[in-house]
Residue frames relative to the residue before (quaternion, step in Angstrom):
aa qw qx qy qz dx dy dz
M 1.0000 0.0000 0.0000 0.0000 0.00 0.00 0.00
A 0.4748 -0.6394 0.5133 0.3199 3.53 -1.18 0.65
L 0.5771 -0.6056 0.4582 0.3005 3.48 -1.20 0.76
K 0.3227 -0.7200 0.5882 0.1774 3.60 -1.12 0.67
W 0.0886 -0.8366 0.5399 0.0292 3.62 -0.46 1.05
T 0.0536 -0.7848 0.6172 0.0174 3.46 -1.06 0.96
A 0.5373 -0.6726 0.4152 0.2942 3.65 -1.11 0.54
L 0.2699 -0.7575 0.5773 0.1420 3.52 -1.02 0.83
G 0.7903 -0.1583 0.1580 0.5704 3.59 1.08 -0.77
A 0.3914 -0.6852 0.5645 0.2422 3.59 -1.25 0.46
L 0.1740 -0.7413 0.6437 0.0761 3.40 -1.30 0.87
P 0.1298 -0.8730 0.4676 0.0478 3.60 0.12 1.47
S 0.6656 0.5327 -0.2743 0.4449 3.62 1.28 -0.34
I 0.7339 0.3290 -0.1955 0.5613 3.50 1.28 0.16
D 0.2110 -0.7348 0.6375 0.0956 3.71 -1.21 0.77
I 0.1750 -0.8053 0.5629 0.0630 3.63 -0.21 1.30
Q 0.1592 -0.8024 0.5677 0.0922 3.56 -0.77 1.04
P 0.6625 0.5039 -0.3089 0.4603 3.59 0.90 -0.81
D 0.3068 -0.7667 0.5273 0.2002 3.45 -1.20 0.46
Y 0.5454 0.6967 -0.3203 0.3384 3.59 1.34 0.30
F 0.5574 0.5699 -0.4120 0.4414 3.46 1.41 0.07
A 0.4958 0.6035 -0.3976 0.4815 3.39 0.71 1.22
G 0.1072 -0.6822 0.7157 0.1045 3.45 -1.57 0.58
D 0.7419 -0.3669 0.3303 0.4537 3.40 -1.36 -0.54
Y 0.7562 0.4522 -0.1964 0.4303 3.57 1.17 -0.48
I 0.7760 0.0885 0.0666 0.6209 3.59 1.13 -0.97
A 0.1033 0.7795 -0.6163 0.0437 3.60 -1.10 0.54
V 0.2738 -0.6542 0.6818 0.1796 3.41 -1.47 0.30
V 0.0235 0.8253 -0.5475 0.1365 3.62 -0.46 1.30
G 0.3616 -0.7202 0.5579 0.1982 3.50 -1.34 0.50
A 0.7650 -0.4235 0.2478 0.4171 3.51 -1.27 0.36
H 0.6514 0.5223 -0.3144 0.4517 3.72 1.04 -0.70
D 0.6367 0.6089 -0.3382 0.3308 3.60 1.09 -0.50
G 0.5462 -0.6338 0.4255 0.3448 3.60 -0.96 0.79
R 0.6183 0.5334 -0.3685 0.4442 3.61 1.08 -0.59
Y 0.5745 0.5525 -0.3778 0.4711 3.68 1.15 -0.62
R 0.7017 0.4862 -0.2956 0.4287 3.62 0.73 -1.07
D 0.6357 0.5461 -0.3296 0.4347 3.46 1.19 -0.85
A 0.6501 0.5246 -0.2951 0.4638 3.57 1.13 -0.88
I 0.6087 0.5140 -0.3539 0.4899 3.54 1.05 -0.52
A 0.6475 0.5440 -0.2995 0.4417 3.59 0.93 -0.85
N 0.7485 0.3975 -0.2066 0.4890 3.48 1.15 -0.94
G 0.7268 0.4493 -0.2445 0.4583 3.57 1.22 -0.13
P 0.3986 -0.7713 0.4490 0.2112 3.51 -0.33 1.26
N 0.8617 0.0828 -0.0848 0.4934 3.51 -0.61 1.02
L 0.3323 0.7909 -0.4429 0.2606 3.47 1.43 0.17
D 0.6370 0.5863 -0.2546 0.4308 3.36 1.03 -1.20
N 0.6384 0.5340 -0.2579 0.4906 3.43 1.09 -1.10
F 0.6209 0.5619 -0.2642 0.4784 3.59 0.95 -1.05
L 0.7507 0.4083 -0.2297 0.4658 3.63 0.72 -0.95
S 0.5889 0.6062 -0.3246 0.4247 3.44 1.28 -0.54
K 0.6638 0.5644 -0.2368 0.4298 3.47 1.32 -0.54
F 0.4798 0.6237 -0.4312 0.4414 3.68 1.32 0.20
E 0.1859 0.7361 -0.6473 0.0679 3.39 -1.27 0.72
G 0.5932 -0.6116 0.4081 0.3280 3.60 -1.20 0.52
S 0.7147 -0.4629 0.3009 0.4293 3.53 -1.29 0.24
H 0.7165 0.4074 -0.2380 0.5138 3.57 1.23 -0.29
G 0.5842 -0.6046 0.3181 0.4381 3.63 1.16 0.32
E 0.4729 0.6538 -0.5084 0.3007 3.58 1.00 0.36
R 0.5518 -0.6372 0.4300 0.3233 3.66 -1.10 0.91
L 0.0688 -0.7543 0.6508 0.0522 3.60 -1.16 0.72
R 0.2741 -0.7199 0.6303 0.0964 3.37 -1.49 0.55
P 0.1812 -0.8245 0.5003 0.1925 3.66 0.32 1.02
S 0.4813 -0.5707 0.5793 0.3273 3.56 -1.39 0.46
L 0.2647 -0.8030 0.5102 0.1575 3.65 -1.17 0.26
L 0.2937 -0.6885 0.6109 0.2580 3.51 -1.20 0.55
V 0.0174 -0.8467 0.5309 -0.0299 3.55 -0.59 1.08
K 0.1391 -0.8051 0.5565 0.1509 3.57 -1.14 0.38
S 0.4153 -0.7269 0.4834 0.2559 3.62 -1.01 0.49
D 0.6046 -0.5603 0.4312 0.3668 3.56 -1.36 0.10
A 0.4803 0.6380 -0.4537 0.3956 3.55 1.38 0.08
Y 0.6054 0.4821 -0.3125 0.5508 3.61 1.36 -0.37
P 0.3266 -0.8056 0.4438 0.2178 3.71 -0.05 1.22
D 0.7636 0.2669 -0.1060 0.5783 3.60 1.18 -0.80
R 0.5927 -0.5038 0.4630 0.4250 3.58 -1.22 0.34
P 0.4606 -0.6796 0.4960 0.2830 3.51 -0.78 0.98
N 0.4508 -0.7130 0.4733 0.2538 3.50 -0.97 0.95
S 0.6868 -0.5261 0.2724 0.4212 3.55 -1.27 0.53
E 0.6201 0.5146 -0.3983 0.4382 3.68 0.96 -0.55
A 0.6453 0.5237 -0.3548 0.4283 3.66 0.80 -0.70
I 0.6804 0.4975 -0.2788 0.4602 3.48 0.94 -0.90
S 0.6421 0.5297 -0.3113 0.4585 3.46 1.03 -0.93
S 0.6775 0.5118 -0.2950 0.4382 3.58 0.90 -1.01
F 0.6130 0.5264 -0.3562 0.4693 3.61 1.06 -0.89
M 0.6550 0.5112 -0.3165 0.4576 3.70 0.81 -0.75
D 0.6169 0.5507 -0.3305 0.4549 3.53 1.12 -0.70
I 0.6708 0.4866 -0.2757 0.4870 3.50 1.12 -0.83
V 0.6264 0.5138 -0.3583 0.4640 3.68 1.06 -0.59
I 0.6239 0.5730 -0.2835 0.4494 3.55 1.19 -0.95
A 0.6706 0.5102 -0.2717 0.4649 3.43 0.87 -0.98
C 0.7150 0.4690 -0.2578 0.4498 3.61 1.01 -0.84
V 0.7428 0.3264 -0.2599 0.5236 3.50 1.26 0.04
V 0.6895 0.5049 -0.2855 0.4336 3.66 0.84 -0.90
L 0.6436 0.5366 -0.3636 0.4070 3.58 0.89 -0.97
D 0.6992 0.4677 -0.2859 0.4589 3.60 0.91 -0.97
V 0.5806 0.5763 -0.3630 0.4460 3.44 0.98 -0.81
R 0.6964 0.4438 -0.2979 0.4789 3.65 0.79 -0.84
V 0.5981 0.5443 -0.3568 0.4677 3.64 0.96 -0.55
R 0.7318 0.3830 -0.2675 0.4961 3.53 0.65 -1.06
T 0.5656 0.5725 -0.4267 0.4126 3.78 0.96 -0.45
V 0.6477 0.4826 -0.3299 0.4886 3.62 0.97 -0.60
T 0.6828 0.5072 -0.2723 0.4499 3.63 0.79 -0.98
W 0.7659 0.3486 -0.1758 0.5109 3.51 0.83 -1.07
R 0.3939 -0.7536 0.4763 0.2237 3.60 1.16 -0.11
R 0.7216 0.2825 -0.2572 0.5773 3.59 1.00 0.73
N 0.5874 -0.5437 0.4599 0.3847 3.68 -1.24 0.40
V 0.0791 -0.8062 0.5861 0.0165 3.58 -0.89 0.97
G 0.8222 -0.0610 0.0077 0.5659 3.62 1.11 0.49
P 0.7612 -0.3320 0.2456 0.5000 3.63 -1.12 -0.22
F 0.2599 -0.8083 0.5246 0.0625 3.45 -0.55 1.35
Y 0.7860 0.2878 -0.1632 0.5222 3.56 1.08 -0.67
A 0.5823 -0.5939 0.4475 0.3284 3.59 -1.20 0.47
D 0.4944 0.6830 -0.3637 0.3959 3.51 1.43 -0.29
S 0.5549 0.6354 -0.3574 0.4007 3.52 1.23 -0.48
F 0.7474 0.4149 -0.2064 0.4761 3.45 1.09 -0.72
E 0.2873 0.7695 -0.5163 0.2424 3.54 1.20 0.41
V 0.3759 -0.7002 0.5675 0.2154 3.63 -1.03 0.93
Y 0.4180 -0.7191 0.4642 0.3046 3.69 -0.46 0.96
P 0.5282 -0.6855 0.4144 0.2818 3.57 -0.89 0.99
W 0.7018 0.4159 -0.2925 0.4990 3.62 0.99 -0.45
M 0.0965 0.7945 -0.5988 0.0296 3.60 -1.14 0.69
I 0.5312 -0.6111 0.4673 0.3550 3.59 -1.17 0.57
A 0.5438 -0.6411 0.4677 0.2731 3.35 -1.04 1.10
P 0.6159 -0.5431 0.3881 0.4185 3.72 -1.14 0.49
D 0.7171 0.4009 -0.3231 0.4698 3.72 0.75 -0.58
G 0.5317 -0.6847 0.4019 0.2950 3.73 1.23 0.20
K 0.6265 0.6188 -0.3182 0.3511 3.62 1.13 -0.11
R 0.7880 0.1056 -0.0759 0.6018 3.65 1.35 -0.23
L 0.4145 -0.6358 0.5744 0.3065 3.53 -1.33 0.10
V 0.1114 -0.7502 0.6511 0.0297 3.68 -1.11 0.81
A 0.1117 -0.7337 0.6700 0.0174 3.54 -1.27 0.87
Q 0.1903 0.7913 -0.5732 0.0952 3.56 -0.79 0.79
N 0.2488 0.7358 -0.5924 0.2142 3.55 -0.70 1.21
A 0.7551 -0.4096 0.2138 0.4651 3.54 -1.21 0.08
A 0.7526 0.3811 -0.2022 0.4975 3.68 1.18 -0.56
L 0.8132 0.2358 -0.0659 0.5280 3.61 1.24 -0.38
W 0.1017 0.7376 -0.6670 0.0254 3.52 -1.12 0.86
A 0.2087 0.8058 -0.5113 0.2139 3.51 -0.46 1.32
V 0.2205 -0.7472 0.6054 0.1632 3.55 -1.31 0.25
H 0.0029 -0.8267 0.5605 -0.0498 3.59 -0.93 0.52
E 0.5170 -0.6272 0.4741 0.3385 3.54 -1.22 0.33
L 0.5777 -0.6206 0.4496 0.2809 3.48 -1.19 0.78
D 0.6798 0.5437 -0.2872 0.3998 3.54 0.86 -1.00
K 0.7135 0.3755 -0.2884 0.5164 3.62 1.07 -0.42
F 0.4827 0.6888 -0.4354 0.3208 3.66 1.10 0.01
R 0.0400 0.7365 -0.6752 -0.0045 3.55 -1.26 0.84
G 0.1732 -0.8390 0.5089 0.0847 3.49 -0.50 1.12
T 0.1095 -0.8162 0.5667 0.0240 3.53 -0.96 0.81
P 0.4383 -0.7073 0.4536 0.3193 3.55 -1.05 0.42
S 0.7209 -0.3661 0.2403 0.5372 3.73 -0.92 -0.11
A 0.3878 -0.7393 0.5043 0.2208 3.50 -0.98 0.83
A 0.6204 0.5765 -0.2875 0.4472 3.51 1.35 -0.42
I 0.8252 0.1993 -0.1003 0.5190 3.68 1.12 -0.62
P 0.5370 -0.6500 0.3933 0.3667 3.64 -0.88 0.49
V 0.4676 -0.6351 0.4936 0.3664 3.42 -1.17 0.36
Q 0.0665 -0.8536 0.5156 -0.0326 3.57 -0.66 1.11
T 0.3767 -0.7153 0.5230 0.2701 3.52 -1.20 0.48
V 0.2832 -0.6939 0.6335 0.1922 3.60 -1.29 0.69
S 0.1442 -0.8066 0.5731 0.0077 3.49 -0.48 1.24
H 0.6958 -0.4615 0.3394 0.4332 3.54 -1.16 -0.08
E 0.7424 0.2384 -0.1940 0.5953 3.55 1.19 -0.20
P 0.5968 -0.1602 -0.7847 -0.0489 1.67 -1.90 1.59
A 0.4021 0.7587 -0.4574 0.2315 3.47 1.29 -0.03
H 0.2907 -0.7780 0.5493 0.0922 3.61 -1.10 0.89
P 0.3764 -0.7605 0.4936 0.1905 3.41 -0.67 1.23
R 0.6197 0.5452 -0.3475 0.4449 3.59 1.09 -0.61
F 0.5898 0.5525 -0.3489 0.4746 3.63 1.03 -0.72
F 0.6548 0.4932 -0.3042 0.4852 3.54 0.86 -1.03
K 0.6422 0.5073 -0.3439 0.4605 3.74 0.82 -0.81
Q 0.6760 0.4933 -0.3074 0.4531 3.55 0.78 -0.82
L 0.6933 0.4400 -0.3052 0.4822 3.66 0.87 -0.88
H 0.6258 0.5800 -0.3191 0.4124 3.53 1.01 -0.83
A 0.6238 0.5280 -0.3521 0.4562 3.50 0.95 -0.86
I 0.6057 0.5144 -0.3687 0.4823 3.77 1.04 -0.80
W 0.6809 0.5237 -0.3263 0.3946 3.60 0.80 -1.09
K 0.6761 0.5193 -0.2552 0.4562 3.46 1.04 -1.00
S 0.6073 0.5415 -0.3299 0.4788 3.59 1.17 -0.53
R 0.6922 0.5127 -0.2365 0.4495 3.45 1.02 -0.98
F 0.8228 0.3028 -0.0834 0.4738 3.60 0.69 -1.37
I 0.7237 0.3756 -0.2580 0.5182 3.63 1.22 -0.42
D 0.7962 0.3224 -0.1849 0.4773 3.53 0.60 -1.12
G 0.4341 -0.7584 0.4139 0.2552 3.72 1.36 -0.04
Q 0.4073 0.6959 -0.4506 0.3831 3.49 1.28 0.62
D 0.0140 0.8621 -0.5032 0.0580 3.55 0.14 1.27
D 0.0638 0.8202 -0.5577 0.1103 3.62 0.41 1.35
W 0.6849 -0.5383 0.3147 0.3769 3.49 -1.09 0.37
T 0.7221 0.4894 -0.2485 0.4209 3.38 0.91 -1.03
S 0.6202 0.4849 -0.3451 0.5110 3.61 1.12 -0.46
R 0.6169 0.5260 -0.3640 0.4585 3.55 0.92 -0.73
A 0.6959 0.4897 -0.3065 0.4267 3.56 0.80 -1.04
I 0.6263 0.5097 -0.3691 0.4601 3.67 1.01 -0.75
L 0.7243 0.4268 -0.3026 0.4490 3.64 0.65 -0.90
R 0.5873 0.5449 -0.3701 0.4703 3.60 1.08 -0.51
S 0.6443 0.5239 -0.2852 0.4786 3.57 1.03 -1.02
L 0.6461 0.5238 -0.3212 0.4527 3.62 0.97 -0.70
K 0.5548 0.5919 -0.3454 0.4718 3.59 1.21 -0.75
M 0.6865 0.4799 -0.2827 0.4674 3.63 0.78 -1.10
A 0.6350 0.5387 -0.3296 0.4449 3.51 1.00 -0.99
T 0.5994 0.5842 -0.3281 0.4379 3.56 0.98 -1.00
S 0.6953 0.4957 -0.2507 0.4560 3.54 0.92 -0.97
A 0.6480 0.5026 -0.2834 0.4971 3.52 1.10 -0.75
L 0.6981 0.4469 -0.3185 0.4598 3.62 1.12 -0.59
R 0.4553 0.6532 -0.4854 0.3611 3.77 1.11 0.22
L 0.6727 -0.3944 0.4622 0.4223 3.35 -1.61 0.06
S 0.5161 -0.7038 0.4300 0.2312 3.48 -1.06 0.94
S 0.7282 0.0685 -0.0794 0.6773 3.47 1.58 -0.28
P 0.7116 -0.5249 0.2556 0.3908 3.59 -1.15 0.61
T 0.7279 0.3340 -0.1702 0.5741 3.56 1.19 -0.83
G 0.4336 -0.6857 0.4917 0.3165 3.73 1.00 -0.49
S 0.6601 0.5389 -0.2749 0.4452 3.57 1.31 -0.24
T 0.7036 0.4202 -0.2267 0.5263 3.66 1.22 -0.41
E 0.3915 0.7540 -0.4831 0.2118 3.71 1.07 0.20
S 0.1231 -0.7498 0.6422 0.1010 3.52 -1.24 0.44
F 0.6849 -0.4722 0.3682 0.4153 3.43 -1.33 0.15
Y 0.5673 0.5490 -0.4183 0.4491 3.71 1.21 -0.17
D 0.5233 0.5565 -0.4100 0.4984 3.60 1.26 -0.47
Y 0.6522 0.5329 -0.3425 0.4164 3.63 0.73 -0.99
G 0.6343 0.5287 -0.3290 0.4581 3.66 1.22 -0.84
R 0.6386 0.5069 -0.3410 0.4680 3.56 0.91 -0.82
I 0.6966 0.4528 -0.3127 0.4604 3.68 0.84 -0.82
L 0.5703 0.5612 -0.3604 0.4794 3.65 1.09 -0.46
S 0.7081 0.4661 -0.2904 0.4438 3.44 0.85 -0.97
L 0.6058 0.5278 -0.3408 0.4880 3.66 1.11 -0.48
W 0.5878 0.5432 -0.3619 0.4779 3.61 1.11 -0.67
V 0.7121 0.4674 -0.2925 0.4347 3.58 0.63 -1.03
S 0.6059 0.5656 -0.3477 0.4384 3.51 1.10 -0.73
A 0.6398 0.5569 -0.2958 0.4394 3.51 1.11 -0.95
F 0.6299 0.5038 -0.3108 0.5028 3.52 1.09 -0.82
E 0.6565 0.5278 -0.3209 0.4330 3.63 0.91 -1.07
I 0.6878 0.4664 -0.3227 0.4531 3.65 0.79 -0.86
L 0.6075 0.5927 -0.3395 0.4054 3.51 0.98 -0.69
V 0.7756 0.2822 -0.1903 0.5315 3.57 0.98 -0.73
H 0.3455 0.7531 -0.4990 0.2538 3.68 1.14 0.05
P 0.3782 -0.7799 0.4498 0.2154 3.81 -0.44 0.94
G 0.6946 -0.4610 0.2873 0.4716 3.53 1.13 -0.32
P 0.7726 -0.4159 0.1880 0.4413 3.69 -1.13 -0.05
T 0.6777 0.4677 -0.2878 0.4890 3.51 1.16 -0.33
G 0.7138 0.4035 -0.2293 0.5246 3.67 1.20 -0.07
R 0.2607 -0.7301 0.6002 0.1968 3.54 -1.28 -0.22
A 0.4452 -0.6357 0.5475 0.3129 3.60 -1.22 0.47
T 0.0718 -0.7836 0.6171 0.0033 3.29 -1.29 0.89
R 0.6316 -0.4808 0.3788 0.4759 3.71 -1.12 0.25
Q 0.6813 0.4920 -0.3482 0.4154 3.69 0.76 -0.91
K 0.5465 0.6076 -0.3772 0.4357 3.63 1.19 -0.60
V 0.6859 0.4924 -0.2612 0.4677 3.54 0.95 -1.14
L 0.6159 0.5620 -0.2771 0.4776 3.54 1.07 -0.96
D 0.6952 0.4754 -0.2998 0.4481 3.52 0.88 -0.78
L 0.5849 0.5398 -0.3307 0.5070 3.62 1.28 -0.75
L 0.6706 0.4862 -0.3497 0.4377 3.55 0.75 -0.93
K 0.6529 0.5262 -0.3292 0.4342 3.68 0.92 -0.86
T 0.6386 0.5219 -0.3505 0.4437 3.73 1.12 -0.32
I 0.4817 0.6842 -0.4378 0.3288 3.58 1.32 -0.30
P 0.3338 -0.7778 0.4885 0.2123 3.71 -0.62 1.00
W 0.1544 -0.7839 0.6012 0.0155 3.59 0.45 1.41
Q 0.3463 -0.7287 0.5710 0.1516 3.43 -1.23 0.82
S 0.6839 0.4536 -0.2670 0.5052 3.59 1.05 -0.72
K 0.4549 -0.6660 0.5034 0.3100 3.49 -1.09 0.90
L 0.6068 0.5701 -0.3771 0.4057 3.57 1.05 -0.21
M 0.6168 0.5321 -0.2751 0.5107 3.40 1.36 -0.41
Q 0.7062 0.4726 -0.2228 0.4779 3.50 1.17 -0.69
E 0.5412 0.6426 -0.3807 0.3864 3.51 1.23 -0.59
E 0.2524 -0.7453 0.5922 0.1737 3.70 -0.95 0.75
T 0.3016 0.7719 -0.4815 0.2852 3.51 0.63 1.26
H 0.5997 0.5832 -0.3458 0.4251 3.70 1.21 0.10
Q 0.3584 -0.7985 0.4437 0.1923 3.55 -0.60 1.03
A 0.0803 -0.8143 0.5748 -0.0014 3.47 -0.94 1.01
D 0.2539 -0.7715 0.5553 0.1789 3.66 -0.73 0.77
F 0.1894 -0.8011 0.5637 0.0683 3.60 -0.46 1.34
G 0.6525 -0.5409 0.3605 0.3894 3.66 1.10 0.14
G 0.8228 0.1889 -0.1534 0.5136 3.64 -1.04 0.68
G 0.7315 -0.4522 0.2579 0.4403 3.65 0.94 0.79
N 0.5924 0.5746 -0.3843 0.4138 3.54 1.37 -0.22
V 0.0055 -0.7836 0.6123 -0.1044 3.52 -0.49 1.39
R 0.0607 -0.8161 0.5731 -0.0421 3.52 -0.79 1.17
Y 0.2681 -0.7300 0.5820 0.2378 3.48 -1.20 0.27
V 0.0260 -0.8118 0.5685 -0.1309 3.41 -0.74 1.36
R 0.6978 -0.4371 0.3312 0.4607 3.53 -1.37 0.05
L 0.6795 -0.5173 0.3570 0.3784 3.50 -1.26 0.42
A 0.6702 0.4630 -0.3393 0.4705 3.73 0.81 -0.79
N 0.5765 0.5895 -0.3424 0.4504 3.54 1.15 -0.88
A 0.7277 0.4577 -0.2744 0.4310 3.67 0.77 -1.14
L 0.6141 0.5564 -0.3235 0.4567 3.48 1.13 -0.68
Y 0.6277 0.5504 -0.2923 0.4665 3.49 0.98 -0.91
V 0.6696 0.4773 -0.3382 0.4576 3.65 0.89 -1.07
K 0.6251 0.5339 -0.3330 0.4618 3.66 0.97 -0.75
M 0.7280 0.4328 -0.2839 0.4495 3.52 0.72 -0.84
N 0.5619 0.5534 -0.3609 0.4978 3.69 1.19 -0.62
D 0.7133 0.4709 -0.2941 0.4278 3.61 0.76 -0.84
L 0.6052 0.5472 -0.3021 0.4929 3.45 1.16 -0.74
R 0.6175 0.5154 -0.3240 0.4980 3.60 0.98 -0.94
N 0.6753 0.4815 -0.3338 0.4481 3.74 0.59 -0.90
D 0.6424 0.5543 -0.3345 0.4100 3.62 0.98 -0.81
F 0.6884 0.4731 -0.2386 0.4954 3.42 1.00 -1.12
L 0.7104 0.4427 -0.3134 0.4485 3.72 0.62 -0.74
H 0.6890 0.4469 -0.2519 0.5120 3.60 1.21 -0.64
G 0.4639 -0.6936 0.4335 0.3404 3.63 1.25 0.12
N 0.3412 0.7424 -0.5150 0.2592 3.76 0.98 0.42
P 0.6473 -0.5388 0.3759 0.3864 3.56 -1.13 0.36
V 0.0790 0.8250 -0.5547 0.0742 3.67 -0.56 0.95
E 0.1934 -0.7944 0.5699 0.0823 3.64 -0.79 0.95
P 0.6670 -0.5708 0.3467 0.3303 3.45 -1.18 0.81
E 0.6306 0.5582 -0.3207 0.4336 3.67 1.14 -0.75
K 0.5476 0.6288 -0.4116 0.3678 3.44 1.24 -0.47
F 0.6777 0.4897 -0.3388 0.4315 3.61 1.08 -0.43
R 0.5838 0.5665 -0.3536 0.4617 3.51 1.40 -0.03
L 0.2986 -0.7219 0.5760 0.2406 3.73 -0.93 0.77
D 0.7566 -0.3960 0.2601 0.4506 3.50 -1.45 0.16
N 0.7265 0.4258 -0.2591 0.4730 3.78 0.87 -0.59
G 0.6416 -0.6061 0.2882 0.3713 3.56 1.32 0.32
T 0.5420 0.6044 -0.3975 0.4276 3.59 1.34 -0.16
L 0.4584 -0.6787 0.4962 0.2881 3.48 -1.38 0.40
I 0.5890 -0.6038 0.4337 0.3168 3.48 -0.95 0.96
L 0.6278 0.5643 -0.3376 0.4165 3.61 0.90 -0.67
S 0.5871 0.6000 -0.3866 0.3819 3.58 1.22 -0.39
Y 0.7455 0.4460 -0.2076 0.4497 3.51 1.21 -0.70
L 0.4928 0.7170 -0.4132 0.2690 3.67 1.10 -0.19
A 0.6019 0.5609 -0.3485 0.4491 3.46 1.16 -0.78
A 0.7042 0.4636 -0.2914 0.4519 3.67 0.86 -0.87
I 0.6294 0.4757 -0.3893 0.4754 3.62 0.91 -0.45
F 0.6654 0.4967 -0.3240 0.4534 3.69 0.82 -0.90
R 0.6234 0.5193 -0.3612 0.4596 3.75 1.03 -0.71
M 0.6728 0.4828 -0.3019 0.4724 3.46 0.83 -0.82
A 0.6603 0.4911 -0.3239 0.4668 3.73 0.79 -0.92
L 0.6764 0.4730 -0.3157 0.4680 3.63 0.84 -0.90
S 0.6787 0.4797 -0.3123 0.4601 3.63 0.72 -0.89
T 0.5669 0.5402 -0.3837 0.4896 3.77 1.13 -0.41
M 0.7171 0.4516 -0.2844 0.4482 3.66 0.88 -0.70
L 0.6749 0.5203 -0.3049 0.4253 3.52 1.11 -0.48
P 0.4869 -0.6632 0.4990 0.2721 3.52 -1.05 0.98
D 0.1200 -0.8063 0.5765 0.0556 3.74 -0.81 0.69
S 0.2009 -0.8056 0.5491 0.0960 3.58 0.00 1.26
D 0.6885 0.4765 -0.2891 0.4641 3.75 1.02 -0.49
E 0.3727 0.7545 -0.4713 0.2639 3.69 1.23 -0.07
V 0.0308 -0.7862 0.6172 0.0043 3.70 -0.88 0.76
T 0.2307 -0.8007 0.5355 0.1370 3.71 -0.48 1.15
R 0.6415 -0.5264 0.4069 0.3818 3.45 -1.29 0.32
E 0.5757 0.5946 -0.3215 0.4600 3.52 1.27 -0.75
Q 0.6665 0.5248 -0.2706 0.4552 3.51 0.93 -0.98
A 0.6479 0.5180 -0.2917 0.4763 3.45 0.99 -0.92
L 0.6938 0.5120 -0.2590 0.4352 3.59 0.88 -1.04
A 0.7384 0.4272 -0.2329 0.4670 3.48 1.19 -0.74
G 0.5022 -0.6896 0.3468 0.3898 3.45 1.60 0.22
E 0.3977 0.7102 -0.4914 0.3098 3.59 1.18 0.38
K 0.7310 0.1590 -0.0850 0.6581 3.63 1.35 -0.60
T 0.5079 -0.6583 0.4805 0.2788 3.32 -1.18 0.66
R 0.6032 -0.5716 0.3797 0.4066 3.67 -1.20 0.33
A 0.6031 0.5273 -0.3708 0.4698 3.58 1.22 -0.45
E 0.6405 0.4894 -0.3557 0.4730 3.66 1.01 -0.50
Y 0.6645 0.4784 -0.3371 0.4646 3.58 1.01 -0.69
S 0.6139 0.5358 -0.3457 0.4653 3.60 1.06 -0.67
Q 0.6088 0.5518 -0.3334 0.4624 3.60 1.09 -0.79
H 0.6558 0.5262 -0.2876 0.4586 3.45 0.97 -1.05
L 0.6410 0.5136 -0.3350 0.4616 3.60 0.77 -0.93
Q 0.6444 0.5156 -0.3392 0.4515 3.66 0.86 -0.99
A 0.6944 0.4910 -0.2713 0.4506 3.61 0.83 -1.06
T 0.7785 0.3022 -0.2104 0.5083 3.69 1.03 -0.40
R 0.2299 0.7856 -0.5238 0.2358 3.43 1.26 0.77
Y 0.5186 0.6319 -0.4431 0.3679 3.71 1.16 -0.57
R 0.6005 0.5919 -0.4105 0.3471 3.65 0.95 -0.65
A 0.6222 0.5582 -0.2606 0.4831 3.60 1.21 -0.75
D 0.6779 0.4658 -0.2855 0.4919 3.41 1.08 -0.99
C 0.5672 0.5630 -0.3830 0.4633 3.69 0.99 -0.69
E 0.7135 0.4773 -0.2819 0.4286 3.56 0.58 -1.29
E 0.6480 0.5000 -0.3306 0.4699 3.61 0.91 -0.87
C 0.6030 0.5503 -0.3348 0.4706 3.59 0.97 -0.75
L 0.7309 0.4556 -0.2388 0.4485 3.54 0.68 -0.98
L 0.5977 0.5705 -0.3318 0.4552 3.52 1.17 -0.54
A 0.5730 0.6221 -0.3397 0.4114 3.42 1.30 -0.65
A 0.5599 0.6491 -0.3231 0.4010 3.51 1.35 -0.53
V 0.7798 0.2660 -0.1124 0.5554 3.61 1.22 -0.70
N 0.6424 0.5238 -0.3961 0.3951 3.61 1.11 -0.30
P 0.5720 -0.5667 0.4046 0.4335 3.61 -1.05 0.39
Q 0.5004 -0.6821 0.4850 0.2214 3.48 -1.05 0.88
P 0.4107 -0.7313 0.4898 0.2379 3.67 -0.64 1.08
A 0.5528 -0.5927 0.4312 0.3963 3.62 -1.06 0.62
D 0.6892 -0.5015 0.3662 0.3734 3.58 -1.44 0.59
D 0.7224 0.4690 -0.2385 0.4487 3.59 0.85 -0.78
E 0.5676 0.5822 -0.4349 0.3869 3.52 1.06 -0.23
């Protein structure tokens, strides 16, 4: 039997084009998707509610939807919903940030705020609006409602690039294991918990984005370091350390020799200066900055800039993307050796290369941390 989909919430600041941010239980879909139309058919007055959204200058909007199916016997709890949204955000915003550095222009939703679920929603009976979160519990009439997207960020489209369906498939398998199958192993919990911290790091640095300071950068940097530490935490009997993170980064299968070379200086303290890989050197610097901020030590704004003048914050998404991907099992991976031996077809190998193009994007992004910066008019 076909699944029956119902709406959980509206996402007015984003237009979802791909149809793969979904499983059998929960999905984020755009207006073109069959599950979107199904939710409207199953939601009294939902279409009327969605028609009342407009931009700050009166332009009409059609929010995307967070929907659930009847395969989920109970309403998903807030932790499951929040974790699912973290996965969607990671599959879009991390790669957008990488390409924004390499293309030197914005290529999609740059902040996790774009995926905020609107606080107001039509009640299941279609007769009133309800809002419930940590700051608000209220009811209202639908006739007087006018919905708006976030005033701080633009409404943007999520297209099929640069989002990666395989990345979502890998993360969704972990989400399903945790929240549907009830398998609460430490690695899965650590990955999903790390994604929660990364989502926080990917938000606007201040509520409006117009009053930020470099102290906000310190808070964001601290969230990134925490995301890495959670990722490598060995469990209840151990603890996360800088070295454990560096060990994980050293396992990343960098393709470029420039990324593999241990030629970048890193200060480990106490006069201990070593030469390490680029990603490791950047992490040592960000870890030191985090410690200074959280311990109240003196920190100057120029500490956030690298020798070529770029901000260290520009490169954290690429390092995290590669570190996380290195930890995830990939059942669809096809090696060059398998293709040469005839175990896999050329088409399968070509598809694999396309799906893992993010690796080259991440390497190109990180190399911008040490390469001379082109002039603005180039």
